C-alpha positions as a printed Julia matrix, in Angstrom:
388×3 Matrix{Float64}:
 33.36   8.92  -79.81
 31.62   8.95  -76.45
 32.45  11.56  -73.85
 34.47  10.46  -70.83
 33.5   11.28  -67.26
 35.58  13.93  -65.49
 38.99  12.56  -64.46
 38.88  13.73  -60.84
 39.51  10.57  -58.88
 41.4    7.4   -59.66
 39.25   4.54  -60.94
 39.95   1.0   -59.81
 41.11  -0.05  -63.28
 43.48   2.89  -63.82
 47.2    2.13  -63.89
 49.28   3.34  -60.98
 51.64   6.24  -61.51
 54.55   3.77  -61.4
 52.98   1.5   -64.03
 52.18   4.51  -66.2
 55.73   5.83  -65.88
 57.18   2.43  -66.73
 55.08   2.3   -69.89
 56.33   5.75  -70.92
 59.92   4.59  -70.42
 59.22   1.45  -72.45
 57.82   3.62  -75.24
 60.99   5.71  -75.28
 63.13   2.57  -75.26
 61.29   0.57  -77.93
 59.36   3.06  -80.05
 60.47   4.13  -83.5
 62.05   7.6   -83.44
 63.31   8.3   -86.97
 62.71  12.02  -86.4
 62.49  14.08  -83.22
 58.77  14.82  -83.68
 57.63  12.26  -81.08
 59.92  13.75  -78.42
 58.52  17.2   -79.17
 54.97  15.84  -79.01
 55.6   14.22  -75.61
 56.82  17.52  -74.18
 53.86  19.33  -75.74
 51.51  16.78  -74.11
 53.09  17.43  -70.72
 52.75  21.2   -71.04
 49.2   21.13  -72.44
 48.05  18.8   -69.68
 49.5   21.04  -66.99
 47.92  24.14  -68.51
 44.59  22.36  -68.83
 44.34  21.74  -65.08
 41.26  23.47  -63.68
 41.26  25.67  -60.53
 40.28  22.66  -58.38
 43.15  20.55  -59.72
 41.33  18.26  -62.18
 43.33  17.53  -65.37
 41.78  18.08  -68.8
 39.62  15.39  -70.39
 40.89  16.08  -73.9
 43.58  18.06  -75.71
 43.52  19.85  -79.06
 45.7   18.43  -81.83
 45.98  21.88  -83.39
 47.19  23.32  -80.08
 49.76  20.52  -79.78
 51.0   21.32  -83.29
 51.53  24.96  -82.34
 53.35  23.9   -79.18
 55.65  21.64  -81.17
 56.5   24.59  -83.42
 57.36  26.64  -80.32
 59.83  23.95  -79.25
 61.51  23.87  -82.65
 61.53  27.66  -83.04
 64.54  28.15  -80.75
 66.28  24.97  -81.95
 66.37  26.28  -85.53
 69.11  28.76  -84.59
 72.51  28.08  -86.2
 74.56  25.73  -84.03
 77.68  26.12  -86.19
 78.49  28.08  -89.33
 76.81  25.24  -91.23
 73.43  26.2   -89.85
 70.9   24.39  -87.64
 71.36  20.85  -86.39
 69.95  17.93  -88.36
 67.05  16.17  -86.63
 65.84  13.93  -89.46
 66.63  12.96  -93.02
 63.68  15.04  -94.2
 63.04  18.75  -94.71
 61.56  18.96  -91.23
 60.19  21.84  -89.16
 63.66  22.89  -87.98
 64.76  23.45  -91.57
 61.51  25.25  -92.42
 61.88  27.59  -89.42
 65.47  28.36  -90.39
 64.43  29.08  -93.97
 61.64  31.4   -92.79
 64.01  33.31  -90.5
 66.47  33.81  -93.35
 63.76  34.85  -95.8
 62.25  37.42  -93.42
 65.54  38.54  -91.9
 64.42  37.65  -88.37
 66.91  37.86  -85.48
 67.66  34.35  -84.22
 66.48  35.13  -80.65
 63.22  36.83  -81.7
 60.36  35.08  -79.84
 57.81  33.26  -81.96
 54.98  35.36  -80.5
 56.61  38.56  -81.75
 57.42  37.06  -85.16
 53.78  35.99  -85.45
 52.57  39.55  -84.86
 55.07  41.16  -87.22
 54.65  38.66  -90.07
 51.21  37.09  -89.59
 50.86  35.68  -93.11
 54.26  33.98  -93.35
 54.33  32.69  -89.78
 50.68  31.67  -90.0
 51.47  29.52  -93.05
 54.31  27.85  -91.14
 51.98  27.2   -88.19
 49.42  25.57  -90.49
 52.18  23.37  -91.87
 53.32  22.45  -88.35
 49.77  21.63  -87.25
 49.2   19.37  -90.26
 52.54  17.64  -89.75
 51.93  16.9   -86.07
 48.33  15.73  -86.57
 49.25  13.47  -89.51
 52.45  11.89  -88.19
 53.5   11.83  -84.54
 50.01  11.99  -82.98
 48.63   8.78  -84.57
 52.01   7.0   -84.35
 53.24   7.95  -80.88
 51.69   5.04  -78.96
 53.33   2.31  -81.06
 55.86   0.03  -79.36
 58.47  -1.51  -81.64
 58.82  -0.6   -85.3
 57.78  -1.7   -88.75
 55.39  -4.6   -89.24
 56.08  -5.85  -85.7
 54.93  -2.62  -84.01
 52.2   -2.95  -81.37
 49.88  -0.06  -80.59
 48.8    0.51  -76.99
 46.68   3.62  -76.53
 47.57   4.3   -72.92
 47.77   8.09  -73.37
 44.86   9.1   -75.6
 42.23   7.98  -78.08
 41.73   9.8   -81.38
 39.44   9.67  -84.37
 41.94   9.53  -87.26
 44.99   7.59  -88.43
 48.23   8.46  -90.2
 46.56   8.29  -93.62
 44.67  11.52  -93.0
 45.18  14.2   -95.65
 46.33  17.8   -95.02
 43.1   19.04  -96.6
 40.99  17.21  -94.0
 43.16  18.49  -91.14
 42.48  22.06  -92.19
 38.71  21.65  -92.59
 36.73  23.64  -90.04
 34.66  20.6   -89.07
 37.68  18.39  -88.38
 37.52  17.06  -84.8
 41.11  17.42  -83.59
 40.5   16.24  -80.02
 42.74  13.71  -78.29
 40.62  12.12  -75.54
 42.89  11.33  -72.62
 42.66   7.78  -71.29
 41.37   7.69  -67.68
 44.25   8.5   -65.36
 46.61   9.64  -68.14
 46.1   13.36  -67.56
 46.57  13.02  -63.82
 49.73  10.94  -64.23
 51.23  13.19  -66.92
 50.78  16.24  -64.71
 52.06  14.51  -61.57
 55.14  13.04  -63.27
 56.17  16.08  -65.33
 59.24  16.78  -63.17
 60.47  13.22  -63.75
 59.34  12.63  -67.33
 60.52  15.91  -68.89
 64.26  15.4   -68.27
 64.07  11.81  -69.53
 62.38  12.88  -72.78
 64.86  15.74  -73.19
 67.77  13.33  -72.64
 66.49  10.98  -75.34
 65.87  13.91  -77.71
 69.43  15.12  -77.08
 70.84  11.66  -77.86
 68.81  11.54  -81.07
 70.22  14.88  -82.23
 73.76  13.91  -81.18
 73.54  10.73  -83.29
 72.23  12.69  -86.26
 75.12  15.16  -85.98
 77.87  12.8   -84.83
 81.23  14.54  -84.58
 79.71  18.04  -84.79
 78.31  18.43  -81.27
 79.42  18.6   -77.68
 76.69  17.08  -75.5
 77.09  19.59  -72.66
 76.75  22.52  -75.02
 74.03  20.71  -76.94
 71.83  20.34  -73.84
 71.93  24.07  -73.19
 71.34  24.84  -76.87
 68.3   22.59  -77.2
 66.62  23.06  -73.83
 68.32  25.78  -71.8
 66.85  29.18  -71.0
 68.08  32.32  -72.72
 70.11  33.47  -69.73
 72.03  36.18  -71.55
 68.93  37.78  -73.05
 67.14  37.67  -69.68
 69.77  39.99  -68.24
 68.22  42.91  -70.15
 65.06  42.51  -68.07
 66.82  42.66  -64.7
 66.6   46.42  -64.14
 62.95  46.93  -65.19
 61.84  43.93  -63.13
 63.87  45.11  -60.16
 62.18  48.51  -60.43
 58.79  46.76  -60.33
 59.95  45.01  -57.13
 60.98  48.36  -55.55
 64.65  47.39  -55.72
 64.28  44.3   -53.51
 64.73  40.56  -53.92
 61.4   38.97  -54.72
 61.96  36.24  -52.13
 63.89  37.65  -49.16
 63.28  41.38  -49.6
 66.97  42.25  -49.44
 67.77  45.58  -51.08
 71.36  44.67  -51.91
 72.5   42.49  -54.8
 74.07  40.9   -56.68
 70.89  40.33  -58.7
 69.83  37.57  -61.08
 66.69  37.01  -63.13
 64.97  33.85  -61.9
 62.23  31.66  -63.34
 59.63  31.64  -60.57
 58.25  28.34  -61.87
 61.49  26.37  -62.3
 62.69  26.04  -65.88
 63.38  22.31  -65.46
 59.71  21.72  -64.61
 58.08  24.35  -66.81
 60.29  25.96  -69.5
 58.56  29.33  -69.6
 60.55  32.46  -70.5
 57.45  34.64  -70.74
 57.59  37.8   -68.68
 55.13  36.74  -65.98
 57.37  33.84  -64.95
 60.4   36.08  -64.37
 61.39  37.72  -61.08
 64.61  39.27  -59.8
 66.25  37.48  -56.9
 69.37  37.88  -54.81
 72.01  35.51  -56.17
 72.09  33.55  -52.9
 68.32  33.01  -53.02
 68.36  32.02  -56.67
 71.15  29.49  -56.18
 69.55  28.04  -53.06
 66.09  27.74  -54.63
 67.4   25.93  -57.72
 64.61  23.73  -59.19
 62.35  23.76  -56.13
 58.82  25.12  -56.22
 58.52  28.31  -54.12
 56.47  28.28  -50.92
 52.81  29.29  -51.07
 53.59  32.64  -49.42
 55.76  33.47  -52.45
 53.12  32.04  -54.78
 50.46  34.36  -53.32
 52.55  37.48  -54.01
 53.53  36.25  -57.46
 49.91  35.41  -58.32
 48.85  38.96  -57.43
 51.23  40.29  -60.09
 49.23  38.46  -62.76
 45.86  39.95  -61.88
 44.58  42.18  -64.71
 44.14  45.83  -63.85
 46.58  45.8   -60.95
 49.56  48.14  -60.76
 52.07  45.3   -61.16
 50.26  43.89  -64.17
 50.21  47.3   -65.85
 53.95  47.69  -65.2
 54.57  44.26  -66.72
 52.6   45.37  -69.78
 54.92  48.38  -70.1
 58.04  46.21  -69.77
 56.69  43.73  -72.32
 56.02  46.5   -74.81
 59.33  48.29  -74.29
 61.44  45.14  -74.62
 59.23  43.27  -77.13
 59.04  40.41  -74.65
 56.14  37.92  -74.7
 53.64  38.14  -71.87
 50.87  35.55  -71.5
 49.65  35.74  -67.9
 46.72  33.36  -68.36
 48.96  30.67  -69.84
 51.64  31.09  -67.19
 48.99  31.01  -64.46
 47.59  27.77  -65.91
 51.05  26.22  -65.74
 51.33  27.23  -62.09
 47.98  25.62  -61.26
 49.04  22.4   -62.94
 52.43  22.25  -61.21
 51.2   23.0   -57.71
 47.92  21.09  -57.76
 49.64  17.86  -58.82
 52.23  17.87  -56.05
 51.38  15.33  -53.32
 50.5   16.73  -49.87
 53.63  17.27  -47.84
 55.84  18.12  -50.83
 58.6   20.36  -49.52
 58.48  23.88  -50.95
 61.32  26.39  -50.83
 60.87  29.26  -48.35
 64.32  30.84  -47.92
 67.98  29.89  -47.8
 68.12  26.58  -45.98
 64.38  26.64  -45.15
 61.55  24.55  -46.59
 57.94  23.86  -45.61
 55.37  21.15  -46.54
 52.73  21.94  -49.12
 49.3   22.73  -47.67
 46.7   21.94  -50.38
 44.1   24.05  -48.58
 46.15  27.19  -49.12
 46.4   26.42  -52.83
 42.63  26.5   -53.06
 42.62  30.01  -51.65
 45.24  31.15  -54.17
 43.78  29.56  -57.28
 40.11  29.57  -56.35
 39.36  33.17  -57.31
 38.19  34.55  -60.6
 40.0   33.37  -63.7
 42.63  35.66  -65.13
 41.81  37.63  -68.24
 42.76  36.34  -71.66
 46.33  36.93  -72.71
 47.12  40.27  -74.38
 48.58  40.51  -77.89
 52.28  39.84  -78.2
 54.43  42.91  -77.49
 56.05  44.8   -80.31
 53.2   44.14  -82.75
 53.53  46.18  -85.9
 57.02  47.43  -85.21
């Protein structure tokens, strides 16, 4: 397959963002979704595209199928918790990844809220085998089938997202060969549109995934509770991090600097846009600030201070390492930083960013260049709690 030129500017024959979004909606409306794998793959595509954005704002030219498989497993990891006393929710008629995750947790005696990164470090052989299974499943099934409109013999394939070099007849043995080319080459414009539309596309995909699970478990679910179970943040478990994070912030709200609570742990990059519970995305905010900010992106002045916390070797980064180790909480600063670049770079000029209660300001792309244009952050450290 020939290499594509860098996707930095829109070509004349690229679809508009509206046309691209309409095609995504049509895929969700008409595609065959007998399992939830395609929904998980769509969310993994969004996240991988954001993280692949370079410091100047260009989206990636290709994505790794193996990486997408691991991301899909991350999505299912939390959904494999028991929903009722009958165990995890059904998402297909098959023994899918949700069932396999639940079986692994039971076999190893893993707490249901243990992060995948920590489980991987404590049980590398067992979790590694599950990851290989997840990678093979995603590469063999949803990746080659995602871009099909309709179902059965009448299905029509339109590769508007990516091109790939295999079909759904590929064997697991070939997937695991070292020389297997797992690249998905993004169609011109697709990466840029995926990153720009993430705030609109993610909730639509999550809504369709929720409806799929509700149909599979009809009579056993409440849709309001189900939404939080499938896609909500672990608010209760985040509370344990409030005091150590507040100490790092010298007892003050990250946003307004107030030294008086009540305090709440906030996702700096909003959960609805970027569902990241890793330590680097968490700050402590005054309740009024947290409730006023909601799902808005913070102003660049906040971004500059937050970005400094991620820099390796700094005092804040060392303190975050200590918190991660003490609480066995995942920390992946390079990955979180990549998500921030993708979110901010793909906002149109003039997007209103949250400054303070009742105050917003337009995005200045020039300031983003000064924040993200420095040296790349170091590679992520090992997951906390390894070997415990």
